[in-house]
N, C-alpha and C positions, 0 to 999 in steps of 0.2 A: 506811582507815588513820587512826588517831587522831593528832591534831595535838598532840603532846606534846614538850616540850624533852628534850634528852638527859639521861641519868643524871648526867653530870659535865660541867661546862663552866667555862672559865677566860677571863678577859679579858686575859691576858698573852700576847703573841705568841710568847714563847719556850716556852710550854707545849704539849705534844702534845694537850691538850684545848681548844685555842683554835680556834674556828670562827667567822670573821668574818661569814659569811652568816647564821648564826643570831643572832649578837649584833646585827646590823643590824635585825632584826625587833623587838628589845627583849625582855628576859626579866624577868618579875616574880618576886621571891623573898620568901617569907614564912618567917621563922626564929623558932621558939618563939612563933608567933602574931602576930609583929610584922612588917609589911612593911618590908624593908630595901632601900636604894638604893645602898649602898656595898660590896656583896659582890664580892670579887675572884675567887673561885672557889667552887664548891659541889659536893657529891656527895650525891645523894638517898639512894642505897642504904646508904651508910656513915653518913649523918646528921651532916654537918658543913658549915660554911661557913668561908671564910677572909676575915677582916675586917681592914682597915687599923688600925694602932696609932697613932692620932693623925696627926701630920704627920711622923713619924719615917721616915727613909729609910736604906737600907743604903749601903755604900760605893760602890755603882755608881749610886746615885740612884733606885733603885726603892723603893716604899713597903714598909715592914715589915708583914707580915700575920701574924695569929694565928688558928689554927683553933679554932673553938668547936663543941662537939657539941650536938645537939638535933634536933628534928623540922624537916625542910626541905620546903617546898612550892614548886614552880616552875610558871610558865605563860608563854605567849607574850603580849606586849602587843599585837602587830599580827597581822592576818590573814596567812595564807601568800600568797606571790606567785602570781599566776595563771600557769598553764602556757601558756595560750593565751587570746587576747582573745575576748570574746563579741561577735560581730558580728551585729547585728540590723538588718534593713532594712525 
């Protein structure tokens, strides 16, 4: 099984695409050839990322995000957690 991130992922707990176990591993995102660290949500198959608009927040205090279209590449930053410990004596 290939160790690839999901097609769509969000860092907002209100989203159905929020997966804290995957986010804990760390996700690298390259958008239009530039590595981005401020991506709020992405979708590889549709080719977009949601980026914050400065420090602007909505009336509920959440950052405003704008979707931008382009090629998206994603990868895990950390290795997958071990299912079982390797015990060598």
